DONUSE-719996 format. One record per atom (N, C-alpha, C): residue in three letters; y, x, z. Coordinates in pm, whole numbers, plus 32768, in hexadecimal, padded with zeros to 4 digits. Example, Ala and Ser with C-alpha at 12.3 -4.5 7.8 and 13.67 -1.06 7.14 Angstrom:
# DONUSE-719996
ALA7DC78527830C
ALA7E3E84CE830C
ALA7EB68528830C
SER7F1F850582C4
SER7F96855782CA
SER8003850A8313
# end
This chain:
# DONUSE-719996
UNK7F8780538000
UNK800080008000
UNK807D80568000
UNK807780C68049
UNK80EA8121804D
UNK8106815B7FC4
UNK809981797F79
UNK80AB81B17EF3
UNK80EF814C7E97
UNK80C980CE7EA4
UNK810780687E4F
UNK819B80597E6F
UNK81BE805B7EEE
UNK824B804F7F15
UNK829B80C67EE4
UNK825E813D7EEE
UNK82A881B37EC0
UNK82B781B27E29
UNK8252817D7DE3
UNK825C81757D51
UNK82CD81177D29
UNK82D980AA7D71
UNK8347804E7D54
UNK83CD80907D6D
UNK83D980DE7DD9
UNK845681227DF5
UNK8475818B7D8A
UNK840E81CB7D56
UNK8423822C7CEA
UNK845981E77C6E
UNK842181737C4F
UNK844F812B7BD9
UNK84DE80FC7BEB
UNK84FF80CA7C61
UNK8588809F7C7C
UNK85E781157C71
UNK85BC81877CA2
UNK861081FE7C94
UNK862282257C03
UNK85B982157BB3
UNK85C882327B24
UNK862A81D27AE2
UNK862281527B07
UNK867E80F17ACB
UNK870E810F7AF1
UNK872481447B68
UNK87AC81647B94
UNK87DE81E87B58
UNK878582397B2A
UNK87B082B87AEE
UNK8756832A7B19
UNK8714836A7ABB
UNK86B383D27ADD
UNK86DE84567A9E
UNK86A584C27AD5
UNK86BE85477AA0
UNK864D856C7A3F
UNK8672859B79CC
UNK860E85BD7966
UNK85C6863E798B
UNK854286417975
UNK84F286B87991
UNK84C086F97911
UNK8458874B791D
UNK8422879378AB
UNK83C0873C785E
UNK83C1874E77DB
UNK835E8713777F
UNK835B867C778B
UNK83D38644779F
UNK83DA85B277A4
UNK83AB85757825
UNK838085CB7887
UNK835685927907
UNK83D085617953
UNK83B8850079A8
UNK842384C879FA
UNK840884F07A8A
UNK845F85417AC4
UNK845185707B4D
UNK84C485397B9F
UNK84AB851A7C1A
UNK851084E37C74
UNK852285447CE7
UNK859C85737CF4
UNK85B785D87D5A
UNK85CC859D7DE3
UNK85ED851C7DF1
UNK860C84E27E73
UNK858D84D07EC3
UNK859784F07F44
UNK852584D97F9D
UNK851684447FB5
UNK849C84197FC0
UNK847D838C7FD1
UNK843E837A8059
UNK8470831680A1
UNK843982F78124
UNK83F8826E811B
UNK837882688136
UNK832F81EB8134
UNK82F881D581C0
UNK832D81708203
UNK83038159828D
UNK832C81CF82E3
UNK82CA82098329
UNK82E1827E837E
UNK82B182FD833D
UNK828782F782C0
UNK824F836B827C
UNK82B783A3821E
UNK82D684228227
UNK8337846281D0
UNK82F284CF817E
UNK830684C780FA
UNK82CB852B80A2
UNK82348525809D
UNK81FA84B180A2
UNK816884A480A2
UNK813084CE801A
UNK80B18500801F
UNK806F85297FA5
UNK805084B07F4E
UNK807184B87ECC
UNK8057844E7E6E
UNK7FF784817E03
UNK7FAD84277DC8
UNK7F5784527D59
UNK7FAA848C7CE8
UNK7F6584DF7C99
UNK7FA985227C2B
UNK7FE084BE7BC6
UNK7FA1844A7BB2
UNK7FCE83EA7B4F
UNK804D83A37B79
UNK806D83AC7BFD
UNK80EA83707C2A
UNK815983D67C3A
UNK813484597C46
UNK819B84BD7C57
UNK81E284DB7BD3
UNK819B84DE7B66
UNK81D584FC7AE2
UNK81B384897A85
UNK8218844B7A4D
UNK820583D879F6
UNK821784027966
UNK81B583DE7915
UNK81BF83F57887
UNK821383857848
UNK824A839C77D0
UNK829F83357791
UNK825882B0777E
UNK81D882B1775A
UNK819182327745
UNK817E81E777C8
UNK815882347831
UNK814781F478B3
UNK81CC81C378EC
UNK8234820878C7
UNK82B981E378FB
UNK82E1815678CF
UNK82CA81357850
UNK82EE80B1781D
UNK829B80467861
UNK8218805F7870
UNK81C17FFD78AF
UNK81E77FE57940
UNK820680517987
UNK822A80457A14
UNK82AE7FFC7A26
UNK8309801379C9
UNK838A7FCC79D0
UNK83767F3679BE
UNK831C7F0F7960
UNK83037E80794C
UNK82C17E4179C6
UNK82607E8A7A04
UNK821F7E547A7B
UNK82807E4C7AF0
UNK82D77EAE7AFC
UNK83377EAD7B6B
UNK839E7E3E7B59
UNK83C27E237ADC
UNK84237DB97AC4
UNK83ED7D317AEE
UNK83677D207AE4
UNK832C7CA37B11
UNK83287C987BA9
UNK83217D0C7BEE
UNK831B7D0B7C80
UNK83A57D007CC0
UNK840D7D307C7B
UNK84947D2A7CB3
UNK84C47C9A7CB4
UNK84FC7C687D23
UNK852C7BDC7D27
UNK859A7BC47CC1
UNK85907B547C7D
UNK85F27B327C18
UNK866D7AF17C57
UNK86DA7AF67C0F
UNK87567AB97C3D
UNK874A7A217C37
UNK878479DA7C98
UNK877F79467C93
UNK87BE790C7C15
UNK881D79567BDB
UNK885F79227B62
UNK8801791F7AEB
UNK879979727AEF
UNK873C79797A7E
UNK86BA79317A99
UNK86A978F97B12
UNK862A78B87B34
UNK863E78267B5C
UNK86A577E57B28
UNK86BA77597B49
UNK865277027B03
UNK861376AC7B51
UNK85AB76537B21
UNK85D275C57B4A
UNK85B575647AF5
UNK85DA74DA7B13
UNK859474A87B90
UNK851674BD7B9A
UNK84C7749E7C11
UNK84DA740F7C41
UNK84BD73AD7BF0
UNK84BD73227C19
UNK843B73047C62
UNK844872DC7CDF
UNK83D172C17D2F
UNK838D72417CFD
UNK830B723E7D0C
UNK82BF71CB7CDC
UNK82DC714E7D2F
UNK82F971607DAF
UNK831170EB7E04
UNK839D70B27DF1
UNK83F770FA7DAC
UNK848270CE7DA3
UNK848F704C7D54
UNK8442703D7CEA
UNK844E6FC47C98
UNK84276F487CE7
UNK83B56F4F7D2B
UNK83886EDB7D79
UNK83E96EBE7DEC
UNK841B6F277E2D
UNK84786F137E9D
UNK84FA6ED37E6D
UNK852E6F037DFD
UNK85AA6ECA7DC8
UNK85976E397D9F
UNK85256E1A7D64
UNK85096D907D3C
UNK84FF6D347DB5
UNK84BD6D637E1F
UNK84AE6D107E98
UNK85366CF97EDA
UNK85896D617EE1
UNK860B6D527F20
UNK86676CF67ED0
UNK865F6CFC7E4B
UNK86B06CA17DF9
UNK86826C117E0A
UNK85FF6BFD7E12
UNK85CA6B757E27
UNK85F16B407EB1
UNK85EF6B967F15
UNK86166B6D7F9B
UNK86AA6B487FA1
UNK86FD6B957F5C
UNK878C6B767F59
UNK87A76AF17F13
UNK875A6AD47EAA
UNK876B6A567E63
UNK874069DF7EB6
UNK86D469EF7F05
UNK86A269807F56
UNK86F5696B7FD4
UNK871569D6801A
UNK875A69CB809A
UNK87F269D0808D
UNK88236A01801D
UNK88B36A0F800E
UNK88E56A8F804F
UNK89646AAD803E
UNK899A6B278079
UNK899B6B1D8111
UNK89966B8D8157
UNK89986B8981EA
UNK8A1D6B54821D
UNK8A1D6B168290
UNK8A9B6AE082C7
UNK8AFD6B5182E4
UNK8B7E6B3782D3
UNK8BE06BA182EE
UNK8BE56BC48382
UNK8BFD6C42839E
UNK8C066C728427
UNK8C976C8D8448
UNK8CC36C6684BE
UNK8D4D6C8684E4
UNK8D616D1C84EF
UNK8DDC6D4384E3
UNK8DFA6DD284E2
UNK8DD46E168565
UNK8DDE6DCE85D4
UNK8DC16E0E8654
UNK8D2D6E268669
UNK8CD76DEB8617
UNK8C486E05861E
UNK8C1D6E7785C1
UNK8C796EB2857B
UNK8C5D6F218521
UNK8C866FA48563
UNK8C5070158534
UNK8C6F70958576
UNK8D0070BF8562
UNK8D27712385B1
UNK8DAE715E85AC
UNK8E1970F585C6
UNK8E0E70B58637
UNK8E6D704B865A
UNK8EA1706286E8
UNK8F22706C86F4
UNK8F6670798775
UNK8FD470108777
UNK8FC26FA987C9
UNK901F6F3687C3
UNK90AC6F5F87EB
UNK90BA6FAE8852
UNK91416FD7887E
UNK918770278811
UNK913F708287D1
UNK917C70D18766
UNK919E707B86ED
UNK9149701886D1
UNK91656FC0865F
UNK91E16F6A8677
UNK91F56F3E86F2
UNK926C6EEF8711
UNK92E96F458703
UNK92E36FC18732
UNK9354701C8721
UNK936D7038868E
UNK9303704B8641
UNK9313706585B2
UNK934E6FED856A
UNK932B6F748595
UNK93656EFB8559
UNK93FC6EF9856C
UNK94296F1A85E3
UNK94B96F1D85FD
UNK94FF6F8785AA
UNK94C26FFE85A0
UNK9501706A8553
UNK94FE704E84BE
UNK9495700B848E
UNK94896FEF83FF
UNK94F56F8E83D1
UNK951E6F338426
UNK95866ED38403
UNK96126F078421
UNK961C6F7F845C
UNK969E6FB98481
UNK96EA6F5C84DF
UNK96A26F24853F
UNK96DE6ECC85A2
UNK96BC6F00862D
UNK97186EE9868A
UNK97056F148714
UNK96D06E9E8766
UNK964D6E93876C
UNK960D6E2B87BB
UNK95F46E5E8849
UNK95F96E0388A6
UNK95C26E1F892A
UNK952A6E108922
UNK94E26E7A8946
UNK94506E788934
UNK940F6E088984
UNK94446DEA89F9
UNK940A6D7D8A48
UNK941E6CF68A03
UNK94976CE089CF
UNK94AF6C628988
UNK945E6C5A8907
UNK94536CCB88C1
UNK94086CCA8843
UNK93746CB0885B
UNK933C6CEC88C4
UNK92B06CD188E3
UNK929B6C3F890C
UNK92FB6C078955
UNK92F16B7A897A
UNK92F86B208900
UNK93466B48889B
UNK93546AF78822
UNK92D16AEB87D6
UNK92776B4887E6
UNK91F86B45879D
UNK91896AFB87E8
UNK91A26AD08864
UNK913B6A8D88B5
UNK914A69F688A5
UNK90E869B68867
UNK90EB69268852
UNK90A068DE88C2
UNK90C5686288DF
UNK907F6818894A
UNK8FEA6806892E
UNK8FC467F688B0
UNK8F3567E48891
UNK8EE4685F88B6
UNK8F2168D688AC
UNK8EDA695088D2
UNK8EC269548969
UNK8F27692E89B7
UNK8F17692D8A48
UNK8EAD68C98A73
UNK8EAA68548A35
UNK8E4567F08A58
UNK8DB968208A34
UNK8DA9685B89BD
UNK8D26688B8994
UNK8CF768FE89EE
UNK8D5169568A13
UNK8D2C69C68A6A
UNK8D0769948AF6
UNK8D4E69308B26
UNK8D2D68F88BA9
UNK8CA468B58BA8
UNK8C84686C8B3F
UNK8BFF682E8B34
UNK8B9268998B2B
UNK8BAC69038AE3
UNK8B48696D8AD6
UNK8B2A69AE8B5D
UNK8B9169C18BAD
UNK8B7C69FD8C31
UNK8B34699D8C8F
UNK8B4D691E8C82
UNK8B0568BD8CD4
UNK8A7168B88CAE
UNK8A5368C48C2D
UNK89C768C58C01
UNK897D69408C34
UNK89C669AD8C47
UNK89886A278C7C
UNK89776A238D13
UNK89AA69BA8D53
UNK899B69AD8DE4
UNK89FE69FF8E33
UNK8A6D6A248DF8
UNK8AD06A748E3F
UNK8B2A6A1A8E92
UNK8B5B6A518EFF
UNK8BB46A068F56
UNK8C3B69F38F11
UNK8C6A69788F0B
UNK8CE7695B8EC5
UNK8D6069978F0B
UNK8D5769AB8F8F
UNK8DCA69E18FD7
UNK8DD56A788FC7
UNK8D646ABB8FD1
UNK8D686B4E8FC8
UNK8D766B7E8F39
UNK8D4B6B2F8ED7
UNK8D526B598E4B
UNK8DB76B058DFD
UNK8E1F6AD88E3F
UNK8E836A858DFB
UNK8ECF6AD98D94
UNK8EF16A9A8D24
UNK8F3A6ADE8CBA
UNK8FCE6AE78CE0
UNK8FFF6B608CE6
UNK908C6B768D06
UNK90DD6B7D8C86
UNK90CF6B168C33
UNK91166B108BB4
UNK91646A8E8BAB
UNK91D06A928B63
UNK92256A1D8B4C
UNK921F69F88AB8
UNK921369778A9B
UNK920C694D8A0F
UNK9297694E89D1
UNK929A6936894E
UNK931669448901
UNK935A68BF88E3
UNK933F68578932
UNK937967D58914
UNK941167D6891E
UNK944768118987
UNK94D868148997
UNK951A6868892A
UNK94E068DB890C
UNK9519692F88A2
UNK951168E9881B
UNK94A468A08802
UNK9496685B8783
UNK94FE67ED8773
UNK9514679F87DD
UNK957B673687D6
UNK9606677387C4
UNK962067DF8808
UNK96A2682187FC
UNK96B76857876F
UNK965168978737
UNK965C68CC86AF
UNK966668608646
UNK961E67F18659
UNK9625678385F9
UNK96B0674385F7
UNK96EC6734866D
UNK977366FD8672
UNK97D96758862F
UNK97CE67D98647
UNK982A68388607
UNK981668388570
UNK979A68358543
UNK977E683584B3
UNK97B767BA846F
UNK97A4674784AC
UNK97D566CB8472
UNK986E66CB8468
UNK98B166F284D1
UNK994466EF84D0
UNK997E67578471
UNK994667CF846F
UNK997E68368419
UNK996968158386
UNK98F067ED8360
UNK98D667CE82D3
UNK9928675782A4
UNK993E66F682FB
UNK9991668382D5
UNK9A2166AF82BB
UNK9A5966FF8315
UNK9AE3672E8301
UNK9AEE67878286
UNK9A8C67DC8270
UNK9A91683681FD
UNK9A8467E8817A
UNK9A3167838178
UNK9A21673180FF
UNK9AA066E480E0
UNK9AE166AF8145
UNK9B5F6668812E
UNK9BCC66C680FD
UNK9BCD67418130
UNK9C3267A18104
UNK9C1567D38077
UNK9B9667E28053
UNK9B7368157FCE
UNK9B7F67A97F64
UNK9B60672B7F86
UNK9B6766BC7F27
UNK9BBA664C7F66
UNK9C3E66597F63
UNK9C9265F47FA6
UNK9C88656A7F68
UNK9C63655F7EE9
UNK9C5A64DC7EA9
UNK9BD664967EC0
UNK9B7664D77EFE
UNK9AF2649B7F13
UNK9AFA64327F82
UNK9AC863B97F6C
UNK9ACF63507FD3
UNK9A71636F8048
UNK9A7B631A80AD
UNK9A2D63308127
UNK99976329810C
UNK996B62CC80B8
UNK98DC62C28099
UNK98A963408055
UNK98F963767FF9
UNK98D063F07FB6
UNK98C864668015
UNK992964718070
UNK992664DE80D2
UNK98AB64D2812B
UNK988D64598157
UNK9818644581AD
UNK9797646A8166
UNK978C644780E5
UNK971364688099
UNK970564FE8083
UNK977365438067
UNK976E65D48053
UNK9747661A80D4
UNK978665F38143
UNK9765663081C4
UNK96D6660D81EC
UNK96AB659281D1
UNK9621656E81EE
UNK95BD65BE819D
UNK95DF65DD8121
UNK9587663280D0
UNK957E66BF810A
UNK95F066F78133
UNK95F167808166
UNK95AC678A81EE
UNK95B16722823D
UNK9571672582C1
UNK94E766E582C1
UNK94B566C0824C
UNK942F66878242
UNK93C366EE825A
UNK934966BC826E
UNK92D96716828F
UNK92B86774821C
UNK92C2674681A0
UNK929A679A812F
UNK92F568148121
UNK937968008126
UNK93D668708116
UNK93D368CC8190
UNK93D568928207
UNK93D768E48281
UNK93566934828E
UNK92E468F88270
UNK926569418279
UNK925C69AE8210
UNK929369958199
UNK929569FD8132
UNK92E56A768161
UNK93596A5E819C
UNK93AB6ACC81CF
UNK93666B118244
UNK932B6AC2829E
UNK92EB6AFB8315
UNK92756B5482F0
UNK92246B298291
UNK91B06B7A826B
UNK91DC6BFC8228
UNK92466BF881DA
UNK92746C728198
UNK92BA6CD081F9
UNK92E76C9E826A
UNK93226CF482D1
UNK92BB6D278335
UNK923F6CFC832A
UNK91D76D2A8385
UNK91D26CDE8408
UNK920A6C66840E
UNK92086C18848A
UNK917C6BE484A8
UNK912F6BC58440
UNK90AA6B8B8455
UNK904D6BEC849C
UNK90576C6D8480
UNK8FFE6CCE84C0
UNK90196CDC8555
UNK90946CC2857F
UNK90B86CD1860C
UNK90AF6C4F865A
UNK909C6BE08615
UNK909A6B5D8657
UNK901B6B4C86A9
UNK902B6B248727
UNK8FBA6B05877E
UNK8F9D6A708774
UNK8F336A4E872F
UNK8F0F69C38717
UNK8E7C69AF8731
UNK8E566933874F
UNK8DCA69148767
UNK8D79690F86E7
UNK8DBA68FF8675
UNK8D7568F485F4
UNK8DA369658598
UNK8D4A698C8540
UNK8D6B69EC84D7
UNK8D2169C48458
UNK8D6469BF83E4
UNK8DF369D983CE
UNK8E4D697A841D
UNK8EC369AC843E
UNK8F2069618491
UNK8F4F68E58445
UNK8F48686D847F
UNK8F7A67F5843A
UNK900F6800841A
UNK903867B783B4
UNK90C367C18387
UNK9126679783F3
UNK9108672C843A
UNK916566FE84A1
UNK917167648511
UNK910267A28536
UNK91076809859E
UNK91556882856E
UNK914168A984F1
UNK918A691B84BB
UNK921F68FC84AF
UNK924168828489
UNK92CE685C8481
UNK930F685F850A
UNK92C9682B856F
UNK92FD682E85F7
UNK931068BD8629
UNK92B469168603
UNK92C069A2862B
UNK933969E485EA
UNK935069C6856B
UNK93C46A008527
UNK944669D08569
UNK944E6950858A
UNK94C5691E85CE
UNK94D5695F8657
UNK9465697C869A
UNK946E69C28719
UNK94A16A518708
UNK947C6A918699
UNK94B16B17867D
UNK95496B118669
UNK95786AA88623
UNK96096A978612
UNK964B6A82869A
UNK960D6A3186F0
UNK96446A1E8776
UNK96436A9E87C8
UNK95DB6AF087B9
UNK95D76B708800
UNK96446BCE87CD
UNK965F6BCC874C
UNK96CA6C208716
UNK97526BF28748
UNK97656B708751
UNK97E36B3D8787
UNK97F46B658819
UNK97886B5E8867
UNK97906B8788F2
UNK979F6C1C8905
UNK97746C6B88A3
UNK977C6CFD88AF
UNK97FF6D358879
UNK98276D098801
UNK989B6D4587BD
UNK990D6CE487A6
UNK98FF6C6687CA
UNK996B6C0787B8
UNK99566BAF873E
UNK99AA6B468736
UNK999D6AE486C9
UNK99C66B1F8643
UNK9A1F6B818643
UNK9A4D6BB985C3
UNK99DC6C01857B
UNK99926C5685C4
UNK99226C9D8585
UNK98B46C3B855B
UNK989E6BD385A9
UNK983B6B6F8583
UNK98666B248506
UNK98E96B0984F8
UNK991B6AC58480
UNK990B6B1E8405
UNK99266B9F8414
UNK99116BFA83A3
UNK987D6C01837D
UNK98266BFC83E0
UNK97966BFD83C7
UNK976E6B828375
UNK97A06B0C839B
UNK97836A928351
UNK97BE6A9682C5
UNK98346ACD82B9
UNK98726AD68235
UNK98216B2F81D8
UNK97EF6B9F820C
UNK97AA6BFF81B7
UNK971E6BD0818F
UNK96DA6B8881E6
UNK964D6B6981CE
UNK96326AD781AB
UNK96866A7B81D7
UNK966F69EE81B7
UNK96CB69BB8149
UNK974C69D98154
UNK97A969A580F0
UNK978C69DD8066
UNK97596A56805E
UNK973C6A937FDC
UNK96C76A4F7F95
UNK967D69F87FD9
UNK961069B07F97
UNK964469467F36
UNK96C8692F7F33
UNK970168D27ED2
UNK970F69107E48
UNK970269927E3E
UNK971469D57DBD
UNK96A769A57D5C
UNK96D269747CE8
UNK967569427C84
UNK963F68B77CA0
UNK967568727D03
UNK964467EC7D27
UNK96A467837CF1
UNK966C671B7CB2
UNK96BE66AF7C7D
UNK96E3664E7CEB
UNK975C66187CE0
UNK978E65BE7D48
UNK973765427D56
UNK971065077CE5
UNK96C864887CEB
UNK9633649B7D02
UNK960365187D0A
UNK957D65307D3E
UNK957965207DD5
UNK95EA653A7E16
UNK95F3652A7EA8
UNK962A64A17ECF
UNK967964677E77
UNK96BA63E77E95
UNK968D63817E2D
UNK962863307E4A
UNK95F862CC7DE8
UNK965B62587DDA
UNK9699624E7D67
UNK96F861E27D4A
UNK96B561807CEB
UNK96A861047D14
UNK9663609F7CC3
UNK96BB60707C50
UNK973A605B7C6A
UNK979660257C05
UNK980B60867BF4
UNK97FA60EF7BA2
UNK9868614F7B92
UNK98E461137B4F
UNK98D260B17AF6
UNK994660757AB5
UNK999A60257B19
UNK99595FDC7B73
UNK99A25F947BD9
UNK99ED5FF17C37
UNK99AD60617C5C
UNK99F160C37CB1
UNK9A6861027C6A
UNK9A59611A7BE8
UNK9AC861537B9B
UNK9B3E60F17B96
UNK9B2260717B88
UNK9B8E600D7B88
UNK9BD8600F7C0D
UNK9B8C601B7C7D
UNK9BCD60217D00
UNK9C25609C7D0E
UNK9BF4610E7CE0
UNK9C4361897CEC
UNK9CC161827C96
UNK9CB6614A7C1F
UNK9D2D613E7BCB
UNK9D9160DA7C05
UNK9D5E60727C45
UNK9DB860117C85
UNK9E0560527CF8
UNK9DC160A97D45
UNK9E0660EF7DB2
UNK9E7561497D7D
UNK9E63617E7D05
UNK9EC761D67CCA
UNK9F29618B7C70
UNK9F2661087C76
UNK9F8260B27C28
UNK9F7460CC7B93
UNK9EF860D77B64
UNK9EDC60EA7AD6
UNK9E9160707AA1
UNK9EA160507A22
UNK9E595FDE79E9
UNK9DC45FF879E3
UNK9D735F9179DF
UNK9CE15FA379DA
UNK9CB65FEA795B
UNK9C42602D795C
UNK9C15607978E7
UNK9BE6601D7877
UNK9BF8604E77FD
UNK9BCB60067786
UNK9B64605C773E
UNK9AE6602F7735
UNK9A80607E76EE
UNK9A8C606D7657
UNK9A8060DD7610
UNK9A8360DC757E
UNK9A18613C754A
UNK99DA611574DC
UNK9976616A749D
UNK99BE61DA7453
UNK99A46254747A
UNK99E662C8743D
UNK999962F673C3
UNK9919630B73D1
UNK98C56334735F
UNK983463147381
UNK97E26314731B
UNK975462F4732D
UNK9705633D72C2
UNK9683634672DA
UNK96296387727B
UNK959F634A728B
UNK955C63347219
UNK94D46300721B
UNK94C962767256
UNK9529621F7238
UNK952761997273
UNK94AF61477248
UNK9479616071D1
UNK94086113719E
UNK9383615A71B3
UNK938161C37203
UNK9305620E721D
UNK92D561EF72AB
UNK9263622F72CD
UNK922C62197354
UNK9275626D73BC
UNK92C662CC7392
UNK9311632173EE
UNK93A6631973CD
UNK93E662AA73EA
UNK947562A073CE
UNK94C662EB7437
UNK9542630A7413
UNK959E634F746D
UNK96286312745C
UNK966262EC74CE
UNK96E762AF74CD
UNK974262FC752C
UNK97BE630A7503
UNK982663437559
UNK989062D87570
UNK98A362B575EF
UNK9904624E7615
UNK997562917662
UNK99EF6274763B
UNK9A6462A77681
UNK9AA8623A76D1
UNK9ADF625F7743
UNK9B266202779A
UNK9BBB62237794
UNK9C0A61BE7773
UNK9C9B61CF7764
UNK9CE2617C77CD
UNK9D4D61B47802
UNK9DA2616D7861
UNK9E33618D7840
UNK9E7F61267827
UNK9F0C61357802
UNK9F1A61897782
UNK9EBB61777726
UNK9EBF61BE76A8
UNK9E95624F76AE
UNK9E61627E7720
UNK9E3763097730
UNK9DA1630D7748
UNK9D636373770E
UNK9CD26384771D
UNK9CB563BD77A8
UNK9C6A637277F6
UNK9C4263A2787A
UNK9BC863FC7872
UNK9B6163CE782E
UNK9AE4641A7824
UNK9A8E63DB77B9
UNK9A2964247790
UNK99C663F17731
UNK993D6423775A
UNK98D963D0773D
UNK985363F27765
UNK97EC63C676FF
UNK977B640E76F5
UNK971163EB7696
UNK96AB638D76D4
UNK965B634E767E
UNK95F062F876AB
UNK959F62C47636
UNK9524629A7652
UNK94CE626375EA
UNK94F161D275CA
UNK953A61927625
UNK956B610A760E
UNK96006108762D
UNK9642609F75FF
UNK96D16094761A
UNK96EC608276B0
UNK9697603676F3
UNK96AA60237783
UNK969460A677D0
UNK962D60F277A7
UNK9615617277E9
UNK968461D677D1
UNK96BA61D97756
UNK972962337739
UNK97A6620B7786
UNK97BE61897794
UNK9833615B77E1
UNK982661817875
UNK97AD617478AB
UNK979761997937
UNK97AA622F794C
UNK9777627F78EF
UNK9787631078FB
UNK9819633878EE
UNK986362F67896
UNK98F263137889
UNK993C62F1790B
UNK99136286794E
UNK9951626479CE
UNK993462CE7A37
UNK98BC63047A37
UNK989B63707A96
UNK98EF63EC7A7A
UNK9900640E79FB
UNK9952648279D9
UNK99E2646E7A06
UNK9A1563F579F4
UNK9A9E63D87A1F
UNK9AAC63E27AB6
UNK9A4863B47B00
UNK9A4D63BE7B92
UNK9A48644F7BC0
UNK99F864A17B7E
UNK99F5652F7BA3
UNK9A7F656E7B8F
UNK9AC4654A7B24
UNK9B4965807B0C
UNK9BAC654F7B76
UNK9BA364D27B9C
UNK9BFF649E7C01
UNK9BE864DF7C8A
UNK9B6B64FB7CA9
UNK9B4A65357D2B
UNK9B5465CD7D2C
UNK9B65660B7CB8
UNK9B6C669D7CB2
UNK9AE666E17CBD
UNK9A79669A7CA1
UNK99F266D27CAC
UNK99B666E07C20
UNK99FD67227BC9
UNK99CD67357B40
UNK997467B07B38
UNK992C67BC7AC9
UNK98D3682E7AB8
UNK992068B07AA2
UNK999668A77A67
UNK99E4691F7A4A
UNK9A5469357AB0
UNK9A4169047B2A
UNK9AA769187B90
UNK9AA669A97BC0
UNK9B1169CF7C02
UNK9B1B6A577C36
UNK9AB46A6C7CA5
UNK9A7D6AE47CB0
UNK9A1E6AFD7D1D
UNK9A626AF07DA6
UNK9A106ADC7E0A
UNK9A456AD27E92
UNK9A826B587EBC
UNK9AF46B517EFD
UNK9B3B6BC87F28
UNK9B1B6BE07FBB
UNK9AD16C4C7FD6
UNK9AAD6C6E805F
UNK9AFE6CE48093
UNK9B696D078050
UNK9BBB6D79807A
UNK9C096D5680F8
UNK9C306DBB8148
UNK9C7D6D9E81C2
UNK9D076D6481A6
UNK9D3B6D73812A
UNK9DC06D41810B
UNK9DC26CAD80E9
UNK9D4E6C6B80F8
UNK9D4A6BDD80D4
UNK9DA56B8E8131
UNK9DEF6B2F80FB
UNK9E596AED8146
UNK9E216A8F81B1
UNK9DB86A458190
UNK9D8C69DD81ED
UNK9D236A0D824F
UNK9D016A8E824C
UNK9C9D6ABE82AB
UNK9CCD6AB8833C
UNK9D476AE8835F
UNK9D706AE183EB
UNK9D716A538422
UNK9D9F69F383D2
UNK9DA269688400
UNK9D166934841E
UNK9CB6695583C6
UNK9C2D692683DC
UNK9BF269658459
UNK9C0969E7846B
UNK9BD06A2A84DF
UNK9C0F69F88560
UNK9C9169D7855C
UNK9CCF699E85D2
UNK9C95691585F3
UNK9C7968C6858B
UNK9C3C684385A3
UNK9BB0685085DB
UNK9B6668B885AE
UNK9AE168CE85E5
UNK9AEA68F78677
UNK9B4A694F8697
UNK9B5B69768723
UNK9B8068FF877A
UNK9BD268A38740
UNK9BF9682D878D
UNK9B8667CF87A8
UNK9B2A67C88745
UNK9AB667718759
UNK9A5667AA87C0
# end
C-alpha cells in the first residue's frame, strides 16, 4: 500500500513539474515521505519510469485523483422523487393549502422589537405602552382567559394584566370622522352634505381601512382570537392605533397620519362610485336652482351606428345657452344620465382632470383644519 501511495505522489510531482534525467528517464529529486517511512526502498520498475509506462501511469493516476465538482455534475434524480411528488400534489389537491399561521407562531419573532420597529417605520413617536394596548382586542383577552380556565389555572394568580383597546378605538374613530369630514368640506366646498358623508363613509369603511392596515403591518401585530384577523377587528385596531398616536404625539400628528394614509385612497376614485345617486338629472336641477340657473336642456350632439346593435349617442346639457357637459351612452336616456353625472362632477370640483391634492405645508386651509381637530 505504501508503494502505491508513493507512486501516486511521484505522478503528481511529475504533473507539477519534473527534472529531466538521462536517456529519457524521469527522475525525481524530492524526498518522499509516506506515513512514517522516509526514503523507503522501491522496486526498480517504480524508481525509473520508461516513456511508455509513464503515459499508462498518468492515465491510471488521473482516474484515482478526485475530479472537480464542476466537471462531475450529475442529474441524479432519485427514483422515489416522482412518487413522492405525485403523492404530495394529490394531497394538496384533496386537503387544500395549509391554514395560514400568525406571524408570532413563526421563527425570529420578538414582539417588543416589532412594536418598536412599527413606530420607527412610520416615523411617528408612539408611546410604547399605548401602542401595545392598541393592538390588544377584547376577543383576545376573552379567549386567553378561557384557555387558562381550561388548563385549571387559578384566575386570581394568573390574571391577565392587559387592557383592551376599546377606549383608544373609540377615540381614534371620533378623530378620524371629524378630520376627514372637515378636510372633505375644505377640498370640495361645493359637495353637499350627503356627498361628504358618503365619501367619509367610504374612507372609514372596513375595506379601505383594512387595506391600509394590512399594508402597514398592523395585522401581524394585532392580538386577536382568530386568524386571519376579521375585518371589523382589524378596523378597530387601526382606529386604536390612531387613538394611540393622538395620545402620544397630539391631534396634529394624528391628523397628518390620516391625511397621508386614508385621504390618499381617493386618488383614482370616482365620486359616484362612493356616492350612489339614483336620479342624477333631478340632483342637477336642484344644484342649478340653488345657483339661480335655468334647468338643463338635453340635446343630441352626435351619434354613430344608430341602426346597428352597438349604437353610440352623445347628449349635451345646455343651460342658459351654454354647454354644461356631454356624455356618451348606448341609449339616449343613458347618455343623458351620464351627461348629468359629468355636469355634477364639474359643479362639485371632482373632475378627472382636477389638480392633485396639495399636501405641502404652505396649504392655506391646513391650520384651520388642524385647529378644528384640536378643538374636537
